[in-house]
C-alpha positions in Angstrom: 0.0 0.0 0.0 1.3 3.4 -0.9 0.2 6.6 1.0 1.2 10.0 -0.1 0.4 13.2 1.8 0.8 16.9 1.3 2.2 18.6 4.3 4.2 21.6 5.6 6.7 21.5 8.4 5.1 24.7 9.9 1.7 23.0 10.1 0.9 21.5 13.6 -2.0 19.4 12.3 0.3 17.9 9.7 2.6 16.7 12.4 -0.4 15.4 14.5 -2.0 13.8 11.4 1.2 12.0 10.6 1.5 10.7 14.1 -2.1 9.5 14.0 -1.4 7.7 10.7 1.8 6.1 12.1 -0.2 4.8 15.1 -2.9 3.3 12.8 -0.2 1.6 10.7 1.5 0.3 13.8 -1.8 -1.3 15.0 -2.1 -3.0 11.6 1.5 -4.2 11.7 1.0 -5.7 15.1 -1.6 -8.1 13.6 0.0 -8.7 10.2 3.2 -7.0 9.0 1.8 -4.9 6.1 3.9 -3.3 3.4 2.8 0.3 3.7 5.0 3.2 2.5 4.2 6.8 3.4 5.7 9.6 1.4 5.5 13.3 2.1 4.7 15.8 -0.7 5.6 19.5 -0.4 3.1 22.1 0.5 3.9 25.6 1.9 1.3 27.3 4.0 3.1 30.6 3.4 5.5 30.6 0.4 6.3 34.2 1.1 7.3 33.6 4.7 10.7 35.2 5.6 13.8 33.2 6.2 14.5 35.3 9.2 12.1 35.0 12.2 10.1 38.2 12.6 7.1 37.1 14.7 6.3 34.7 17.5 3.9 31.8 16.6 1.2 33.5 18.5 1.7 36.8 16.6 1.8 34.9 13.3 -1.5 33.1 14.0 -3.2 36.3 15.2 -2.2 38.3 12.1 -3.1 35.5 9.7 -6.6 34.9 11.0 -7.4 38.3 12.5 -7.4 37.0 16.1 -6.5 38.8 19.3 -3.3 37.6 20.8 -5.3 36.0 23.6 -7.5 34.0 21.2 -4.4 33.0 19.2 -2.7 31.8 22.4 -5.8 29.8 23.4 -5.8 28.1 20.0 -2.1 27.3 20.2 -2.6 25.9 23.7 -5.3 23.6 22.4 -2.9 22.3 19.7 -0.2 21.8 22.3 -2.6 19.6 24.3 -3.4 17.5 21.2 0.3 16.9 20.6 1.0 16.2 24.2 -1.8 13.6 24.2 0.3 11.7 21.6 3.4 11.8 23.9 5.0 14.7 22.0 6.5 17.6 24.0 4.5 19.9 21.8 5.6 23.6 22.2 3.8 25.3 19.3 3.8 28.6 21.3 7.6 28.5 21.2 7.8 27.8 17.5 9.7 30.2 15.3 7.7 30.8 12.1 9.8 31.1 8.9 10.1 29.9 5.3 10.0 26.1 4.8 11.0 25.9 1.2 14.6 24.7 1.8 13.4 22.2 4.4 11.2 20.7 1.6 14.2 20.7 -0.8 16.4 18.7 1.5 13.4 16.3 2.1 13.4 15.7 -1.7 17.2 14.9 -1.4 16.5 12.4 1.3 13.7 10.8 -0.6 16.0 10.4 -3.6 18.6 8.7 -1.4 16.7 6.3 0.9 13.2 5.8 2.3 14.2 5.4 5.9 16.5 8.4 5.8 13.6 10.5 4.4 11.2 9.3 7.1 13.8 10.0 9.8 14.5 13.5 8.4 10.8 14.3 8.2 10.4 13.4 11.9 13.5 15.4 12.9 12.2 18.5 11.0 8.8 18.4 12.6 10.4 18.1 16.0 12.9 20.8 15.3 10.0 23.2 14.7 7.4 22.1 17.2 9.4 20.6 20.0 12.9 22.2 19.9 11.9 25.7 18.7 14.6 25.7 16.1 14.6 27.9 13.0 14.1 25.4 10.1 14.9 28.1 7.5 18.4 28.3 9.0 20.8 26.3 6.8 22.9 25.3 9.8 19.9 23.7 11.3 19.0 21.9 8.1 22.5 20.6 7.7 22.5 19.3 11.2 19.2 17.6 10.8 20.3 16.1 7.5 23.4 14.7 9.0 21.4 13.3 12.0 19.1 11.6 9.6 21.9 9.9 7.7 22.6 12.3 4.8 26.1 13.4 3.9 26.8 16.9 5.0 28.4 17.7 1.7 25.2 16.6 -0.2 23.0 18.8 2.0 25.2 21.8 1.5 25.2 21.3 -2.3 21.4 21.4 -2.3 21.2 24.4 0.0 23.8 26.3 -2.0 22.0 25.8 -5.3 18.4 25.5 -6.6 18.5 21.7 -6.6 15.1 20.1 -6.0 13.4 23.5 -6.3 11.6 22.2 -9.4 10.5 19.0 -7.6 9.0 21.0 -4.7 7.2 23.4 -7.1 5.9 20.5 -9.1 4.4 18.9 -6.0 2.8 22.1 -5.0 1.4 22.6 -8.5 0.0 19.1 -8.4 -1.7 19.9 -5.1 -3.3 23.0 -6.7 -4.5 20.9 -9.6 -6.1 18.5 -7.2 -7.8 21.4 -5.4 -5.9 20.9 -2.2 -5.8 24.2 -0.3 -5.3 22.9 3.2 -3.1 20.3 4.7 -2.5 17.6 5.7 -4.1 15.8 2.8 -3.6 12.1 2.4 -4.1 9.9 -0.6 -4.2 6.1 -0.3 -3.2 4.0 -3.4 -4.3 6.8 -5.7 -7.9 5.9 -4.8 -9.0 7.3 -1.5 -8.5 11.0 -0.4 -8.4 11.7 3.3 -8.2 15.4 4.2 -7.2 16.6 7.6 -5.6 15.1 10.7 -8.1 12.2 11.1 -8.3 10.3 14.4 -6.3 7.2 14.7 -9.4 5.0 14.6 -10.6 6.6 11.4 -7.2 6.1 9.7 -7.2 2.5 10.9 -10.7 1.9 9.5 -9.9 3.2 6.1 -6.6 1.3 5.8 -8.3 -1.9 6.8 -10.9 -1.5 4.2 -8.3 -0.7 1.6 -6.3 -3.8 2.5 -9.3 -6.0 2.2 -10.2 -4.5 -1.2 -6.6 -4.9 -2.5 -6.6 -8.5 -1.4 -9.8 -9.4 -3.4 
């Protein structure tokens, strides 16, 4: 089974949705080791976001949706609680909003190299943003995460010092636009079933079970 999903590293529900999906897959694998691959596709919530941090996460949310700082803080606290319920030390309030284009580019590098490296890097970048409050537009941070995931430092630097994988990122974003995807996360299972949003674990599990049965017929 192949699952692709459009996501952005600055999207809390993308991280939560990914963890929900992982939990559902783990449940299925506990019963019968299924061959399920999950591949992230690039989506930028704010392609014009600066590479230098200029706002707090609370200020960014308030300005984007016309909220008071108090209301924005309440929303962020609610998201933190959702993440913490999954065992993640979610600190969305401490996140440092910035451009995610280069993070997506090194993700494409990882995907071209090795599936496990790509999955590890994706997890590291989500945690860098939502747990460790790191600036994921910072090339030093991206190089460090790439190395930690198993990429060669030189390979990451070559990508960041050029426009490598820019075309691939833009193509994935254009494909999302053609599909009418305007919010993330957005999951597609076996090119047949579309699942928008951070669905509950039980809902992911239900859909995947149904798909596995159909594929076996």
